[in-house]
C-alpha atoms as an extended CHARMM CRD file, in Angstrom:
* protein
*
       256  EXT
         1         1  MET       CA            -45.0240000000       31.9260000000      -24.1730000000  PROA      1               0.0000000000
         2         2  ARG       CA            -43.6150000000       35.4330000000      -24.1300000000  PROA      2               0.0000000000
         3         3  ARG       CA            -43.8520000000       35.6550000000      -20.3240000000  PROA      3               0.0000000000
         4         4  TRP       CA            -42.1710000000       32.2530000000      -19.9910000000  PROA      4               0.0000000000
         5         5  SER       CA            -39.3680000000       33.4010000000      -22.2860000000  PROA      5               0.0000000000
         6         6  SER       CA            -38.9570000000       36.6060000000      -20.2980000000  PROA      6               0.0000000000
         7         7  ALA       CA            -38.8150000000       34.7340000000      -17.0060000000  PROA      7               0.0000000000
         8         8  LYS       CA            -36.3080000000       32.3100000000      -18.4420000000  PROA      8               0.0000000000
         9         9  TRP       CA            -34.1810000000       35.2250000000      -19.6520000000  PROA      9               0.0000000000
        10        10  CYS       CA            -34.3660000000       36.8350000000      -16.2000000000  PROA      10              0.0000000000
        11        11  ARG       CA            -33.2700000000       33.6370000000      -14.4930000000  PROA      11              0.0000000000
        12        12  ARG       CA            -30.3430000000       33.3160000000      -16.8720000000  PROA      12              0.0000000000
        13        13  ARG       CA            -29.4730000000       36.9770000000      -16.3040000000  PROA      13              0.0000000000
        14        14  SER       CA            -29.6350000000       36.4700000000      -12.5230000000  PROA      14              0.0000000000
        15        15  ALA       CA            -27.4510000000       33.3730000000      -12.6630000000  PROA      15              0.0000000000
        16        16  SER       CA            -24.9670000000       35.1780000000      -14.8850000000  PROA      16              0.0000000000
        17        17  SER       CA            -24.8960000000       38.1620000000      -12.4980000000  PROA      17              0.0000000000
        18        18  SER       CA            -24.3440000000       35.8550000000       -9.5340000000  PROA      18              0.0000000000
        19        19  GLU       CA            -21.4470000000       34.1950000000      -11.2910000000  PROA      19              0.0000000000
        20        20  ASP       CA            -19.9710000000       37.6090000000      -12.1230000000  PROA      20              0.0000000000
        21        21  VAL       CA            -20.1530000000       38.5500000000       -8.4360000000  PROA      21              0.0000000000
        22        22  LEU       CA            -18.5440000000       35.2610000000       -7.3760000000  PROA      22              0.0000000000
        23        23  ASP       CA            -15.8490000000       35.7090000000       -9.9820000000  PROA      23              0.0000000000
        24        24  ALA       CA            -15.1290000000       39.1950000000       -8.6290000000  PROA      24              0.0000000000
        25        25  VAL       CA            -14.9620000000       37.8440000000       -5.0750000000  PROA      25              0.0000000000
        26        26  ALA       CA            -12.5910000000       35.0920000000       -6.1740000000  PROA      26              0.0000000000
        27        27  ARG       CA            -10.2930000000       37.6200000000       -7.8390000000  PROA      27              0.0000000000
        28        28  ALA       CA            -10.4000000000       39.9680000000       -4.8490000000  PROA      28              0.0000000000
        29        29  LEU       CA             -9.4960000000       37.1480000000       -2.4550000000  PROA      29              0.0000000000
        30        30  ARG       CA             -6.8650000000       35.8040000000       -4.8870000000  PROA      30              0.0000000000
        31        31  LEU       CA             -8.3310000000       32.3220000000       -4.6900000000  PROA      31              0.0000000000
        32        32  ASP       CA             -6.5310000000       29.5110000000       -6.4500000000  PROA      32              0.0000000000
        33        33  ASP       CA             -8.3610000000       27.2030000000       -8.8810000000  PROA      33              0.0000000000
        34        34  ASP       CA             -9.4530000000       24.7320000000       -6.1900000000  PROA      34              0.0000000000
        35        35  GLU       CA            -10.6690000000       27.4740000000       -3.8480000000  PROA      35              0.0000000000
        36        36  ARG       CA            -12.5380000000       29.1730000000       -6.6940000000  PROA      36              0.0000000000
        37        37  THR       CA            -14.2760000000       25.9060000000       -7.6190000000  PROA      37              0.0000000000
        38        38  TYR       CA            -15.1640000000       25.3830000000       -3.9610000000  PROA      38              0.0000000000
        39        39  LEU       CA            -16.7190000000       28.8720000000       -3.7730000000  PROA      39              0.0000000000
        40        40  PHE       CA            -18.8880000000       28.2130000000       -6.8380000000  PROA      40              0.0000000000
        41        41  ASP       CA            -19.8860000000       24.7700000000       -5.5220000000  PROA      41              0.0000000000
        42        42  LEU       CA            -20.9940000000       26.3130000000       -2.2170000000  PROA      42              0.0000000000
        43        43  ALA       CA            -23.0730000000       28.9140000000       -4.0260000000  PROA      43              0.0000000000
        44        44  ARG       CA            -24.6210000000       26.2840000000       -6.2790000000  PROA      44              0.0000000000
        45        45  SER       CA            -25.5590000000       24.0650000000       -3.3340000000  PROA      45              0.0000000000
        46        46  SER       CA            -27.1110000000       26.9680000000       -1.4210000000  PROA      46              0.0000000000
        47        47  ARG       CA            -29.2990000000       27.8490000000       -4.4280000000  PROA      47              0.0000000000
        48        48  ALA       CA            -30.4840000000       24.2420000000       -4.5520000000  PROA      48              0.0000000000
        49        49  GLY       CA            -32.0280000000       24.6440000000       -1.0970000000  PROA      49              0.0000000000
        50        50  SER       CA            -31.6940000000       22.6470000000        2.0920000000  PROA      50              0.0000000000
        51        51  ARG       CA            -33.3120000000       19.4130000000        0.9630000000  PROA      51              0.0000000000
        52        52  THR       CA            -33.0440000000       16.2410000000        3.0160000000  PROA      52              0.0000000000
        53        53  PRO       CA            -29.7720000000       14.3810000000        2.4490000000  PROA      53              0.0000000000
        54        54  SER       CA            -30.1040000000       11.3230000000        0.2600000000  PROA      54              0.0000000000
        55        55  ARG       CA            -28.0390000000        8.2190000000       -0.3150000000  PROA      55              0.0000000000
        56        56  ARG       CA            -26.1850000000        8.8470000000       -3.5360000000  PROA      56              0.0000000000
        57        57  ARG       CA            -26.1960000000        5.7420000000       -5.6920000000  PROA      57              0.0000000000
        58        58  ASP       CA            -22.7640000000        4.1820000000       -5.8750000000  PROA      58              0.0000000000
        59        59  VAL       CA            -21.5780000000        3.7310000000       -9.4370000000  PROA      59              0.0000000000
        60        60  GLU       CA            -19.5780000000        0.5890000000      -10.0830000000  PROA      60              0.0000000000
        61        61  VAL       CA            -16.7190000000        0.8350000000      -12.5300000000  PROA      61              0.0000000000
        62        62  PRO       CA            -17.3500000000       -0.8330000000      -15.9010000000  PROA      62              0.0000000000
        63        63  PRO       CA            -15.3060000000       -3.9730000000      -16.6820000000  PROA      63              0.0000000000
        64        64  ARG       CA            -13.2300000000       -2.0280000000      -19.2070000000  PROA      64              0.0000000000
        65        65  VAL       CA            -11.9110000000        0.1780000000      -16.3910000000  PROA      65              0.0000000000
        66        66  GLN       CA            -10.7650000000       -2.8670000000      -14.4180000000  PROA      66              0.0000000000
        67        67  TRP       CA             -9.1050000000       -4.2250000000      -17.5780000000  PROA      67              0.0000000000
        68        68  MET       CA             -7.2830000000       -0.9150000000      -17.9420000000  PROA      68              0.0000000000
        69        69  LEU       CA             -6.1160000000       -1.0290000000      -14.3210000000  PROA      69              0.0000000000
        70        70  ASP       CA             -4.9170000000       -4.6200000000      -14.6560000000  PROA      70              0.0000000000
        71        71  SER       CA             -2.9540000000       -3.7770000000      -17.7930000000  PROA      71              0.0000000000
        72        72  MET       CA             -0.7550000000       -1.3430000000      -15.8280000000  PROA      72              0.0000000000
        73        73  ALA       CA              1.7460000000       -3.9710000000      -14.7380000000  PROA      73              0.0000000000
        74        74  MET       CA              4.3990000000       -1.5790000000      -13.4330000000  PROA      74              0.0000000000
        75        75  SER       CA              2.1220000000        1.1270000000      -12.0550000000  PROA      75              0.0000000000
        76        76  SER       CA             -0.0020000000        0.9680000000       -8.9520000000  PROA      76              0.0000000000
        77        77  ALA       CA             -3.4340000000        2.1270000000      -10.0660000000  PROA      77              0.0000000000
        78        78  PHE       CA             -6.7900000000        2.3850000000       -8.3190000000  PROA      78              0.0000000000
        79        79  VAL       CA            -10.0850000000        4.2290000000       -8.6130000000  PROA      79              0.0000000000
        80        80  ARG       CA            -11.5860000000        6.1270000000       -5.7070000000  PROA      80              0.0000000000
        81        81  ASN       CA            -14.8310000000        8.0270000000       -5.3850000000  PROA      81              0.0000000000
        82        82  GLY       CA            -15.3310000000       11.4320000000       -3.7710000000  PROA      82              0.0000000000
        83        83  ARG       CA            -15.7220000000        9.8360000000       -0.3300000000  PROA      83              0.0000000000
        84        84  THR       CA            -12.2470000000        8.2590000000       -0.7880000000  PROA      84              0.0000000000
        85        85  ASP       CA            -13.6610000000        4.7140000000       -1.0510000000  PROA      85              0.0000000000
        86        86  VAL       CA            -11.3170000000        2.5780000000       -3.1510000000  PROA      86              0.0000000000
        87        87  ILE       CA            -13.7550000000        0.9030000000       -5.5360000000  PROA      87              0.0000000000
        88        88  ALA       CA            -11.3280000000       -0.7500000000       -7.9800000000  PROA      88              0.0000000000
        89        89  ALA       CA             -7.6120000000       -1.5240000000       -7.9230000000  PROA      89              0.0000000000
        90        90  ASN       CA             -5.0300000000       -3.4720000000       -9.8320000000  PROA      90              0.0000000000
        91        91  PRO       CA             -2.9390000000       -6.1860000000       -8.1090000000  PROA      91              0.0000000000
        92        92  LEU       CA              0.0410000000       -3.8790000000       -7.6330000000  PROA      92              0.0000000000
        93        93  ALA       CA             -2.1280000000       -1.2620000000       -5.8880000000  PROA      93              0.0000000000
        94        94  GLN       CA             -3.4220000000       -3.9470000000       -3.5450000000  PROA      94              0.0000000000
        95        95  ALA       CA              0.1500000000       -5.0380000000       -2.8220000000  PROA      95              0.0000000000
        96        96  LEU       CA              1.3920000000       -1.4670000000       -2.3730000000  PROA      96              0.0000000000
        97        97  TYR       CA             -1.4840000000       -0.5060000000       -0.0810000000  PROA      97              0.0000000000
        98        98  ALA       CA             -1.6430000000       -3.9000000000        1.6330000000  PROA      98              0.0000000000
        99        99  PRO       CA             -1.8130000000       -2.3710000000        5.1470000000  PROA      99              0.0000000000
       100       100  MET       CA             -4.8740000000       -0.3410000000        4.1410000000  PROA      100             0.0000000000
       101       101  PHE       CA             -6.6150000000       -3.2730000000        2.4310000000  PROA      101             0.0000000000
       102       102  ALA       CA             -5.9690000000       -5.4200000000        5.5290000000  PROA      102             0.0000000000
       103       103  SER       CA             -7.0350000000       -2.6880000000        7.9640000000  PROA      103             0.0000000000
       104       104  ALA       CA            -10.0350000000       -3.0730000000       10.2450000000  PROA      104             0.0000000000
       105       105  THR       CA            -11.2290000000        0.2510000000        8.8210000000  PROA      105             0.0000000000
       106       106  ALA       CA            -12.1710000000       -1.4910000000        5.5310000000  PROA      106             0.0000000000
       107       107  ASP       CA            -15.8630000000       -2.2290000000        5.0850000000  PROA      107             0.0000000000
       108       108  ARG       CA            -17.5080000000       -5.6580000000        5.2020000000  PROA      108             0.0000000000
       109       109  ARG       CA            -16.7500000000       -6.2020000000        1.5250000000  PROA      109             0.0000000000
       110       110  GLY       CA            -13.0910000000       -5.5210000000        2.1440000000  PROA      110             0.0000000000
       111       111  ARG       CA            -13.2980000000       -2.1560000000        0.3820000000  PROA      111             0.0000000000
       112       112  PRO       CA            -10.9290000000        0.3210000000        2.0350000000  PROA      112             0.0000000000
       113       113  ASN       CA            -11.5130000000        3.9910000000        2.5720000000  PROA      113             0.0000000000
       114       114  LEU       CA             -8.4630000000        6.2610000000        2.4950000000  PROA      114             0.0000000000
       115       115  ALA       CA             -9.8250000000        8.7570000000        5.0200000000  PROA      115             0.0000000000
       116       116  ARG       CA            -10.8250000000        6.0740000000        7.5390000000  PROA      116             0.0000000000
       117       117  TYR       CA             -7.4440000000        4.3760000000        7.2310000000  PROA      117             0.0000000000
       118       118  ILE       CA             -5.4760000000        7.6000000000        7.6070000000  PROA      118             0.0000000000
       119       119  PHE       CA             -7.4030000000        8.9730000000       10.5840000000  PROA      119             0.0000000000
       120       120  LEU       CA             -8.6690000000        5.8590000000       12.3790000000  PROA      120             0.0000000000
       121       121  ASP       CA             -5.8660000000        3.2840000000       11.9460000000  PROA      121             0.0000000000
       122       122  PRO       CA             -2.7740000000        4.1040000000       14.0670000000  PROA      122             0.0000000000
       123       123  GLY       CA             -0.6600000000        2.0510000000       11.6540000000  PROA      123             0.0000000000
       124       124  SER       CA             -1.1510000000        4.6920000000        8.9630000000  PROA      124             0.0000000000
       125       125  HSD       CA              1.3420000000        6.9240000000       10.7910000000  PROA      125             0.0000000000
       126       126  ASP       CA              4.0430000000        4.3480000000       10.1050000000  PROA      126             0.0000000000
       127       127  PHE       CA              2.9180000000        3.6140000000        6.5370000000  PROA      127             0.0000000000
       128       128  PHE       CA              2.7800000000        7.2480000000        5.3510000000  PROA      128             0.0000000000
       129       129  VAL       CA              6.2000000000        8.8230000000        5.8940000000  PROA      129             0.0000000000
       130       130  ASP       CA              4.5920000000       12.2640000000        5.4080000000  PROA      130             0.0000000000
       131       131  TRP       CA              1.4850000000       11.4680000000        7.4330000000  PROA      131             0.0000000000
       132       132  THR       CA              0.7530000000       15.1330000000        8.1620000000  PROA      132             0.0000000000
       133       133  ALA       CA              0.6300000000       15.9320000000        4.4380000000  PROA      133             0.0000000000
       134       134  ALA       CA             -1.5320000000       12.8670000000        3.7430000000  PROA      134             0.0000000000
       135       135  GLY       CA             -3.9840000000       13.8280000000        6.4960000000  PROA      135             0.0000000000
       136       136  HSD       CA             -4.1680000000       17.4220000000        5.3440000000  PROA      136             0.0000000000
       137       137  ALA       CA             -4.7650000000       16.4630000000        1.6980000000  PROA      137             0.0000000000
       138       138  THR       CA             -7.4410000000       13.9030000000        2.5790000000  PROA      138             0.0000000000
       139       139  SER       CA             -9.3770000000       16.3050000000        4.7850000000  PROA      139             0.0000000000
       140       140  ALA       CA             -9.1790000000       18.9840000000        2.0960000000  PROA      140             0.0000000000
       141       141  LEU       CA            -10.4570000000       16.5280000000       -0.5360000000  PROA      141             0.0000000000
       142       142  LEU       CA            -13.4510000000       15.6840000000        1.6600000000  PROA      142             0.0000000000
       143       143  ARG       CA            -14.1350000000       19.3800000000        2.2950000000  PROA      143             0.0000000000
       144       144  ALA       CA            -14.3030000000       20.0240000000       -1.4560000000  PROA      144             0.0000000000
       145       145  GLU       CA            -16.5300000000       16.9750000000       -1.9900000000  PROA      145             0.0000000000
       146       146  ALA       CA            -18.9200000000       18.1720000000        0.7510000000  PROA      146             0.0000000000
       147       147  ALA       CA            -19.4630000000       21.4020000000       -1.2010000000  PROA      147             0.0000000000
       148       148  ARG       CA            -19.8880000000       19.5240000000       -4.4720000000  PROA      148             0.0000000000
       149       149  GLU       CA            -22.3070000000       16.9150000000       -3.0840000000  PROA      149             0.0000000000
       150       150  PRO       CA            -24.0330000000       18.5190000000       -0.0590000000  PROA      150             0.0000000000
       151       151  ARG       CA            -26.9170000000       16.0080000000       -0.0570000000  PROA      151             0.0000000000
       152       152  ASP       CA            -24.7440000000       12.8850000000        0.0750000000  PROA      152             0.0000000000
       153       153  ARG       CA            -25.8060000000       11.2420000000        3.3420000000  PROA      153             0.0000000000
       154       154  ALA       CA            -22.9990000000        8.6740000000        3.2600000000  PROA      154             0.0000000000
       155       155  LEU       CA            -20.4720000000       11.4930000000        2.9620000000  PROA      155             0.0000000000
       156       156  ARG       CA            -22.0190000000       13.2920000000        5.9160000000  PROA      156             0.0000000000
       157       157  ASP       CA            -21.9540000000       10.0640000000        7.9140000000  PROA      157             0.0000000000
       158       158  LEU       CA            -18.2560000000        9.6160000000        7.0990000000  PROA      158             0.0000000000
       159       159  ILE       CA            -17.3960000000       13.1650000000        8.1190000000  PROA      159             0.0000000000
       160       160  GLY       CA            -19.4080000000       12.7540000000       11.3300000000  PROA      160             0.0000000000
       161       161  GLU       CA            -17.6490000000        9.4690000000       12.1330000000  PROA      161             0.0000000000
       162       162  LEU       CA            -14.1860000000       10.9560000000       11.5490000000  PROA      162             0.0000000000
       163       163  SER       CA            -15.0540000000       14.0850000000       13.5410000000  PROA      163             0.0000000000
       164       164  THR       CA            -16.2640000000       11.9840000000       16.4730000000  PROA      164             0.0000000000
       165       165  LEU       CA            -13.3510000000        9.5450000000       16.5550000000  PROA      165             0.0000000000
       166       166  SER       CA            -10.3370000000       11.5780000000       15.4390000000  PROA      166             0.0000000000
       167       167  GLN       CA             -9.0460000000       14.7720000000       17.0000000000  PROA      167             0.0000000000
       168       168  GLU       CA             -6.5260000000       14.9920000000       14.1430000000  PROA      168             0.0000000000
       169       169  PHE       CA             -9.3620000000       15.0570000000       11.6240000000  PROA      169             0.0000000000
       170       170  ARG       CA            -11.3110000000       17.6480000000       13.6570000000  PROA      170             0.0000000000
       171       171  ASP       CA             -8.2810000000       19.9550000000       13.6790000000  PROA      171             0.0000000000
       172       172  ARG       CA             -7.8390000000       19.6900000000        9.9240000000  PROA      172             0.0000000000
       173       173  TRP       CA            -11.5540000000       19.9570000000        9.1500000000  PROA      173             0.0000000000
       174       174  ALA       CA            -11.7470000000       23.1750000000       11.1580000000  PROA      174             0.0000000000
       175       175  ALA       CA             -9.1130000000       24.7240000000        8.8830000000  PROA      175             0.0000000000
       176       176  HSD       CA            -11.6060000000       24.6850000000        5.9450000000  PROA      176             0.0000000000
       177       177  ASP       CA             -8.8500000000       23.9140000000        3.4400000000  PROA      177             0.0000000000
       178       178  VAL       CA             -9.9800000000       22.5270000000        0.0830000000  PROA      178             0.0000000000
       179       179  LEU       CA             -8.2690000000       20.3890000000       -2.5240000000  PROA      179             0.0000000000
       180       180  ILE       CA             -9.7240000000       19.0810000000       -5.7740000000  PROA      180             0.0000000000
       181       181  ARG       CA             -6.8020000000       17.7870000000       -7.8190000000  PROA      181             0.0000000000
       182       182  HSD       CA             -4.0670000000       15.8930000000       -6.1060000000  PROA      182             0.0000000000
       183       183  ASP       CA             -0.6260000000       14.9920000000       -7.4520000000  PROA      183             0.0000000000
       184       184  GLY       CA              2.9720000000       14.9710000000       -6.3260000000  PROA      184             0.0000000000
       185       185  VAL       CA              5.3490000000       12.6400000000       -4.5180000000  PROA      185             0.0000000000
       186       186  LYS       CA              4.2790000000       10.0580000000       -1.9550000000  PROA      186             0.0000000000
       187       187  ARG       CA              6.7490000000        8.4540000000        0.4360000000  PROA      187             0.0000000000
       188       188  LEU       CA              5.6630000000        5.1650000000        1.9620000000  PROA      188             0.0000000000
       189       189  GLN       CA              7.2450000000        2.7580000000        4.4320000000  PROA      189             0.0000000000
       190       190  HSD       CA              6.0390000000       -0.5850000000        3.1560000000  PROA      190             0.0000000000
       191       191  PRO       CA              6.1520000000       -3.4560000000        5.6890000000  PROA      191             0.0000000000
       192       192  GLU       CA              7.6360000000       -5.8710000000        3.1160000000  PROA      192             0.0000000000
       193       193  VAL       CA              9.9170000000       -3.8930000000        0.7920000000  PROA      193             0.0000000000
       194       194  GLY       CA             10.7550000000       -0.8520000000        2.8950000000  PROA      194             0.0000000000
       195       195  HSD       CA             10.9830000000        2.7760000000        1.7960000000  PROA      195             0.0000000000
       196       196  LEU       CA              9.2860000000        3.8310000000       -1.4460000000  PROA      196             0.0000000000
       197       197  GLU       CA              9.3080000000        7.2560000000       -3.0600000000  PROA      197             0.0000000000
       198       198  LEU       CA              6.6450000000        7.3620000000       -5.7630000000  PROA      198             0.0000000000
       199       199  THR       CA              5.2140000000        9.9520000000       -8.1030000000  PROA      199             0.0000000000
       200       200  PHE       CA              1.4290000000        9.9670000000       -8.2010000000  PROA      200             0.0000000000
       201       201  GLN       CA             -1.1420000000       11.5530000000      -10.4830000000  PROA      201             0.0000000000
       202       202  ASP       CA             -4.8590000000       12.0720000000       -9.8700000000  PROA      202             0.0000000000
       203       203  LEU       CA             -6.9750000000       11.9550000000      -13.0620000000  PROA      203             0.0000000000
       204       204  ASP       CA            -10.7300000000       12.4960000000      -13.5210000000  PROA      204             0.0000000000
       205       205  LEU       CA            -12.5750000000        9.3480000000      -14.6030000000  PROA      205             0.0000000000
       206       206  PRO       CA            -16.1120000000       10.1600000000      -15.8570000000  PROA      206             0.0000000000
       207       207  LEU       CA            -18.5930000000        7.3170000000      -15.3580000000  PROA      207             0.0000000000
       208       208  PRO       CA            -22.2940000000        6.7640000000      -16.1650000000  PROA      208             0.0000000000
       209       209  GLY       CA            -24.8720000000        8.7320000000      -14.2260000000  PROA      209             0.0000000000
       210       210  ARG       CA            -22.8690000000       11.9760000000      -14.0600000000  PROA      210             0.0000000000
       211       211  ALA       CA            -20.4670000000       10.3970000000      -11.5910000000  PROA      211             0.0000000000
       212       212  VAL       CA            -16.8430000000       11.4520000000      -11.7010000000  PROA      212             0.0000000000
       213       213  HSD       CA            -14.3710000000        9.2380000000       -9.8950000000  PROA      213             0.0000000000
       214       214  ASN       CA            -10.6220000000        9.6240000000       -9.6650000000  PROA      214             0.0000000000
       215       215  LEU       CA             -7.9740000000        7.4030000000      -11.1940000000  PROA      215             0.0000000000
       216       216  MET       CA             -4.8440000000        7.3490000000       -9.0250000000  PROA      216             0.0000000000
       217       217  ILE       CA             -1.5930000000        6.1810000000      -10.6270000000  PROA      217             0.0000000000
       218       218  TYR       CA              1.6470000000        5.6390000000       -8.7050000000  PROA      218             0.0000000000
       219       219  THR       CA              4.9680000000        5.1390000000      -10.4880000000  PROA      219             0.0000000000
       220       220  ALA       CA              8.6480000000        5.1250000000       -9.5420000000  PROA      220             0.0000000000
       221       221  GLU       CA             11.4530000000        6.9940000000      -11.2540000000  PROA      221             0.0000000000
       222       222  SER       CA             13.4620000000        4.7570000000      -13.5630000000  PROA      222             0.0000000000
       223       223  GLY       CA             16.7410000000        3.4640000000      -12.1620000000  PROA      223             0.0000000000
       224       224  THR       CA             15.9580000000        4.2230000000       -8.5240000000  PROA      224             0.0000000000
       225       225  PRO       CA             15.8080000000        1.8390000000       -5.5500000000  PROA      225             0.0000000000
       226       226  SER       CA             12.0870000000        2.6140000000       -5.3770000000  PROA      226             0.0000000000
       227       227  GLU       CA             11.6580000000        1.2180000000       -8.8980000000  PROA      227             0.0000000000
       228       228  ASP       CA             13.4350000000       -1.9830000000       -7.8670000000  PROA      228             0.0000000000
       229       229  ARG       CA             11.2090000000       -2.3270000000       -4.8070000000  PROA      229             0.0000000000
       230       230  LEU       CA              8.0830000000       -1.6130000000       -6.8350000000  PROA      230             0.0000000000
       231       231  LYS       CA              9.1450000000       -4.2920000000       -9.3280000000  PROA      231             0.0000000000
       232       232  LEU       CA              9.5660000000       -6.7070000000       -6.4360000000  PROA      232             0.0000000000
       233       233  LEU       CA              6.0570000000       -5.9290000000       -5.2270000000  PROA      233             0.0000000000
       234       234  ALA       CA              4.7570000000       -6.3590000000       -8.7760000000  PROA      234             0.0000000000
       235       235  SER       CA              6.3300000000       -9.8140000000       -9.0320000000  PROA      235             0.0000000000
       236       236  TRP       CA              4.7210000000      -10.8480000000       -5.7470000000  PROA      236             0.0000000000
       237       237  SER       CA              1.3190000000       -9.5480000000       -6.8210000000  PROA      237             0.0000000000
       238       238  VAL       CA              1.1520000000      -11.6620000000       -9.9860000000  PROA      238             0.0000000000
       239       239  THR       CA             -0.9700000000      -14.7940000000       -9.5110000000  PROA      239             0.0000000000
       240       240  PRO       CA              0.3650000000      -18.2420000000      -10.5870000000  PROA      240             0.0000000000
       241       241  ALA       CA             -2.1500000000      -18.3100000000      -13.4450000000  PROA      241             0.0000000000
       242       242  GLU       CA             -0.9390000000      -14.9290000000      -14.6740000000  PROA      242             0.0000000000
       243       243  LYS       CA              2.6740000000      -16.0860000000      -14.4540000000  PROA      243             0.0000000000
       244       244  THR       CA              1.8750000000      -19.1270000000      -16.5560000000  PROA      244             0.0000000000
       245       245  ARG       CA              0.0090000000      -17.0300000000      -19.1220000000  PROA      245             0.0000000000
       246       246  THR       CA              2.8200000000      -14.4690000000      -19.3240000000  PROA      246             0.0000000000
       247       247  THR       CA              5.4390000000      -17.1950000000      -19.7380000000  PROA      247             0.0000000000
       248       248  THR       CA              3.4010000000      -18.8100000000      -22.5240000000  PROA      248             0.0000000000
       249       249  GLU       CA              2.8410000000      -15.5000000000      -24.2850000000  PROA      249             0.0000000000
       250       250  ASN       CA              6.5430000000      -14.6670000000      -24.0860000000  PROA      250             0.0000000000
       251       251  ALA       CA              7.4530000000      -18.0870000000      -25.4680000000  PROA      251             0.0000000000
       252       252  ASP       CA              5.0060000000      -17.6600000000      -28.3280000000  PROA      252             0.0000000000
       253       253  ALA       CA              6.4410000000      -14.2520000000      -29.1000000000  PROA      253             0.0000000000
       254       254  VAL       CA              9.9670000000      -15.6690000000      -29.2170000000  PROA      254             0.0000000000
       255       255  ARG       CA              8.8760000000      -18.4740000000      -31.5610000000  PROA      255             0.0000000000
       256       256  ARG       CA              7.2590000000      -15.9500000000      -33.8940000000  PROA      256             0.0000000000
């Protein structure tokens, strides 16, 4: 028992020393938070050894998450995993990103992938006004995910597919840029309502099985043309049944 305790203490001491060294390297290189996380993820994956890649089990979002998304009537909201698969979305997100949902780059279930759409669908250049920024951010997100989940075979397959089919992706992948949290302003040229300038926020969404997905929320500034156009999209995305229910609920509220 004493030897086991000593060995355990040594392993902890070694891990602590390694982290101290990495922390010193991060400070010396003046790494930002994302780059520092990437450095630690790389070190962690190298200590785990070069085991055979496995298919990471996809975690479906619980019904309560879909209810939350659907309740955001004036915000476009969707959930994506680390491979940039869109695994849940509210009606407004589907209307806003209609070109991506309708793209041939979506899988057989109709589930789109942001990286495939951006790099493999020529129409994405028209949809994203700042396509260069969108491509850079997406590649950097995948680079960070590759360090975090080095044994994810589906992720490796995606990166291999993009590298084979897209010179634009190869150029960005070679830059080794990393990005973990993503927020800012997105400008889109929607085929139905025209130009949209939206603020977006990327939030962590912990799920069962240690999975962490990302909740993406897009909103428009109040009183702007983009808000009017987003409202128009929202009205188109409401189903007849939802319209009837909303009208009934409003009438009941007035009577009360």
